[in-house]
C-alpha positions in Angstrom: 30.4 5.2 73.1 31.8 3.0 75.9 35.0 1.0 75.7 36.2 -2.3 77.5 39.7 -1.2 78.7 40.2 -4.7 80.3 40.3 -3.7 83.7 43.7 -1.0 83.3 43.4 2.1 85.0 45.7 5.4 85.0 46.9 5.7 88.3 47.4 9.2 89.4 50.6 8.1 91.5 52.4 6.4 88.6 50.7 7.9 85.2 51.3 12.0 86.3 53.1 13.1 83.6 51.0 11.4 80.7 47.8 12.4 82.6 49.1 16.1 82.5 49.6 16.0 78.7 46.4 14.8 78.4 44.5 17.4 80.0 46.7 20.1 78.7 45.1 19.1 75.6 41.6 19.4 76.9 42.6 22.8 78.6 43.3 24.3 75.1 40.4 22.8 73.4 38.1 24.0 76.0 39.6 27.7 75.5 38.9 27.7 71.8 35.7 26.5 72.8 34.7 30.0 73.5 35.2 30.7 69.4 31.4 29.7 70.1 31.0 33.4 70.4 32.0 34.1 67.1 28.8 32.0 66.0 27.0 34.0 68.6 27.1 37.0 66.6 26.2 35.5 63.8 23.7 33.2 65.1 21.1 32.2 62.1 18.0 32.2 64.3 17.2 32.8 68.2 17.4 29.2 68.9 21.0 29.0 68.1 21.6 32.5 69.5 20.5 31.3 73.0 22.5 27.8 72.7 25.4 29.7 72.3 25.1 32.3 75.1 25.0 29.2 77.4 27.9 27.5 75.7 30.3 30.3 76.1 29.4 30.1 80.0 29.7 26.1 79.6 33.2 26.2 78.1 34.6 28.8 80.4 33.8 26.7 83.2 35.1 23.6 81.8 38.2 25.7 81.8 38.3 26.1 85.3 37.4 22.6 85.6 40.4 21.3 83.8 42.6 24.0 85.7 41.6 22.4 89.1 42.3 18.7 87.5 46.0 19.9 86.6 46.2 21.6 90.1 44.9 18.0 91.9 47.7 16.6 89.7 50.4 19.1 90.9 51.0 19.5 87.4 51.2 22.9 85.2 49.4 23.2 82.1 51.7 22.5 79.0 51.4 24.0 75.7 48.7 21.8 73.2 50.4 19.4 70.8 50.4 21.0 67.2 47.6 18.6 65.9 45.3 19.8 68.9 45.8 23.1 67.9 45.1 22.9 63.8 41.9 20.7 65.1 40.5 23.1 67.4 41.7 26.6 66.1 43.4 26.1 62.7 40.6 24.2 61.0 37.7 27.0 62.5 35.2 26.8 60.4 33.7 29.6 57.7 30.2 29.0 58.2 27.5 28.2 60.8 26.7 24.4 58.9 30.5 23.7 59.4 30.5 24.6 62.8 27.8 22.5 64.1 29.0 19.6 61.8 33.0 19.8 62.4 33.3 21.5 65.7 30.1 20.2 67.3 28.6 16.9 66.3 32.2 15.5 65.1 34.5 17.3 67.6 32.7 17.6 70.6 31.8 13.7 69.6 35.1 12.7 70.0 36.1 14.6 73.1 33.4 13.6 74.7 34.4 9.6 74.3 37.7 10.5 75.1 36.0 12.1 78.7 34.2 8.7 78.7 37.3 6.6 78.4 39.3 9.0 81.3 36.4 8.3 83.3 36.6 4.7 83.6 40.3 4.1 83.9 41.3 7.1 86.2 41.5 6.1 89.8 41.1 9.3 91.5 37.0 9.7 92.7 37.2 13.6 92.5 39.1 13.7 89.0 36.3 11.2 87.6 33.6 13.6 89.5 34.9 16.5 87.3 35.5 14.8 83.9 31.3 13.5 84.6 30.3 16.8 85.3 31.7 18.3 82.0 30.5 15.4 79.9 27.1 16.3 80.7 27.1 19.5 79.1 29.2 18.6 76.3 26.7 16.1 75.7 24.0 18.9 74.9 26.8 20.8 72.4 27.1 17.4 71.1 23.2 16.9 70.9 22.7 20.7 69.2 25.7 19.7 66.5 23.6 16.7 65.7 20.2 18.7 65.4 21.5 21.4 63.7 23.6 19.8 60.7 20.9 17.4 59.8 19.0 20.5 59.4 21.3 22.5 57.2 21.5 19.5 55.2 17.9 19.2 54.5 18.0 22.9 53.5 21.3 22.6 51.7 22.5 18.9 50.5 25.0 20.2 48.5 27.3 21.0 51.3 27.7 17.4 52.3 30.8 16.8 50.2 32.6 19.6 51.5 31.6 18.5 54.8 32.7 14.9 54.5 36.4 16.1 53.5 36.9 18.2 56.7 35.7 15.3 58.7 38.3 13.1 56.9 41.1 15.7 57.8 39.9 15.5 61.3 39.6 11.9 61.5 43.1 11.5 59.9 44.7 14.0 62.8 42.9 12.0 65.7 45.2 9.3 64.3 48.2 11.6 63.9 47.5 12.1 67.6 47.0 8.8 68.9 50.4 8.1 67.5 51.8 10.9 69.0 50.5 9.6 72.6 51.9 6.3 71.9 55.3 7.5 71.3 54.9 9.8 74.5 53.8 7.0 76.8 56.5 4.6 75.9 56.5 1.7 78.8 53.7 3.9 80.5 50.0 3.3 81.6 49.0 -0.2 80.2 46.0 1.3 79.1 47.6 2.6 76.2 48.5 -0.8 74.7 44.3 -1.1 74.0 44.8 2.6 72.0 44.6 1.4 68.3 41.7 -0.5 69.5 40.3 2.4 71.0 40.6 5.0 68.1 39.3 2.1 66.1 36.1 2.2 68.2 36.4 6.2 68.5 36.4 6.5 64.7 33.5 3.9 64.2 31.5 6.1 66.9 31.7 9.0 65.0 31.0 7.4 61.3 27.9 5.6 62.9 27.2 9.4 64.0 27.7 11.3 60.6 25.4 8.6 59.1 22.9 8.8 61.7 22.5 13.0 60.9 22.5 12.1 57.1 26.1 13.1 56.6 27.6 10.0 55.3 25.7 8.1 52.8 27.8 5.0 52.7 30.5 3.8 54.9 34.2 5.0 54.6 35.7 1.9 54.1 34.0 1.6 51.0 35.6 5.2 49.9 38.7 4.4 47.6 41.8 6.4 48.1 41.3 8.6 45.2 37.7 9.6 46.4 39.3 9.9 49.7 42.1 12.4 49.0 39.8 14.7 46.3 37.8 14.9 49.4 40.6 16.1 51.9 42.3 18.2 49.4 39.2 20.2 48.5 38.7 20.8 52.3 42.3 22.0 53.1 42.7 23.9 49.9 39.4 25.6 51.1 40.6 26.0 54.5 43.8 27.7 53.5 42.7 29.4 50.5 39.1 30.5 51.5 39.8 34.4 51.5 40.6 34.5 47.7 36.9 32.6 47.2 34.2 35.4 47.2 31.5 34.4 49.8 28.1 35.6 50.2 27.7 37.5 53.1 25.5 35.6 56.1 22.6 38.1 57.5 23.6 38.7 61.1 20.8 38.0 63.6 20.6 41.7 63.9 18.8 41.6 60.9 16.8 38.7 60.9 15.2 38.6 64.6 12.1 40.2 63.8 11.1 37.5 61.2 11.0 34.8 64.3 8.9 36.5 66.6 
C-alpha cells in the first residue's frame, strides 16, 4: 500500500490551498464515519457491537485531528466535493454485509492508502504525526471490514454480485475524484504529476484486498463492459429504488444477545 513518489513533496508553504482542500475531504469522511452508530444499533453480534462502539469514539477523534491539521494550515474547513459526499453518505449501505465490505474493507482501505501517501510526502512533521496516529486506528477498521466481509460471504455467497457492483461504482468515483484533483491543482504540486499512476496503484491494492477476502473471483480487467455496466446499474438502481423492494427485517442485538452468552 505504499507508493514511490520519486522524491516529490507537498510543501505546506507552497501547497496550502491544495492541502486545505484535501484535508477538508478527510474531515467530511470522518464526520460520516460516525454512521457506524447506525450499525451499532443493528449489530449482528456482540463482537461487532463492541467494535462499532470503539470505532464511533475513534471517528470523532479523527474529526478533531483533521480540524487540528486545518488549523495548522491556517485554513477553514471547506465543503466536501460532490463525489466524496456521494461515496461517503449517498451510498450508505442497507445491510451489515454492505457496510463492512463497502465502507470498511474497500472505502477505509482506499482512505488508508491516501493517508500513507500524505504521510510520505508532506514536509510538516507535526501533520505527519497526526496522520500516522489516525492511520493506526484506520488499519483496525479495515481489518475488521476484511474479516467480517469474508464471514458474510461464507454465510451467503449470493451477496457477491451485488457487492461487486457497488465496489465498481465506488472505484469509478475514485477516478472521477482524481480527475477533479488534477484540474484543481493546475500547475501546482509536483506530487500530482504521479497522480494517474497512484490511482492505478490504489485500485490495484483494492482489487487485491477484495480478492483475498473472497469477494472477487476474477480480475477486474477480465470483466467486459457489458458485465461491468450491468453490475453497476444494479448497484445504483438498488440504492435509488431500494425503498420499493420489500426487505427482510434484520434482528436487532436486543433480540439476539442471549444466544451469544
